[in-house]
N, C-alpha and C positions, 0 to 999 in steps of 0.2 A: 865413308868419307862425307856422308850427309849431303850429297849432291854438289860438292865443290869440285871445280876443275883442278886437276893436279898442276903443280907448279911447273912441271916439265911441259905440259900442254900450253901453258901461258907463254913460256919461253919460245916454244916452237912456232906458235901463232904470232908472236911479236906483240901480244897485247900487254901493254904495261900500264900506262897511266889511265886509260879509259876504263879498265875493269877493276882496278884496285883503288878503293877510296883514299883520298889524300891523308886522312888520319892514320890509316894503316901503313901507307907508304912512309909517313914521318916516323911512326913507331919502328918500322922495320930498319930504317937507317940507324936509329939510336941503339936498338938491340944488336944489330949486326956489328956496329962499331965496337961494342963491348965484348963480343964473342969471337968465335973462330971465323977466319976470313976464307971460307971455302963454300962450296955448293951446299953441303949439309948445314953449315952455319946459317946460310941464307934461308934454307927450308925451315930450320928451327926458329929463326926470327919471325917468319911469316906465321908459323903455328902459335908462337907465344903471343904475338900481337893480335891475331884473330881471336884467340881464346880470351885474352884479357879484355878486349873491347866488347866481346859478346857478354862477358860477365858484368861489365860496367854498363851494359844496356845501350851502347853506341852502335852496335852492329847486331843484326837479327841472328838468332840462334841458327846454326846449320848453314850459314851463308856469309857472304861478305857485303851484303846490302845494308846500307845505313838506316838506322831508325830515325825518328823525328829529332831526338836529341843529338844523334850522331851527325845529322845534317847541320844542325846549329854549331856543333863543335868544329866540323869541317870548314864551315864558313869562317869561323873565328881563326882557324889555322891559316886559311888563305889570305887573311888580312895582315898576318904577321910579317914583319920586314924580311925575315929569313926564309919565307915560304919558297921562293924561287931556288935558293941554294939547296934547300932540302929536296926539292924535286930533282935537281941536277945530281945530287948525291945518290938518290934512289936509282936514277937512270944509269949512273956509272956502276953502281954495285950490281944491278941486274945484268947489264951488258957484259961485265967481266965474268959473271957466273955463267952466262949463256955461252961465252967463248970457250969456257972450260968444259962445257957439256959435251960428252962424246957423241 
């Protein structure tokens, strides 16, 4: 897993916004909305977004840490008018998945 913390551990620890970069959270919301609405769908959305952003050079390989260009993109996303609603959608999705976790 290249040193990544599992999604289940993130849920158990309650670490949501602080550990996941805004760009990945935004991507997860968009991918999740197009896919299956269950725990596996959320896991797939995280995997797709992490891998895609690593390939694009916005996230360091083998982690979810932003690169220099990723920080610039995250700042740009933060200034968009719908940034707050995207954060709320992310929180809602993860909370609902956490409630369904055994």
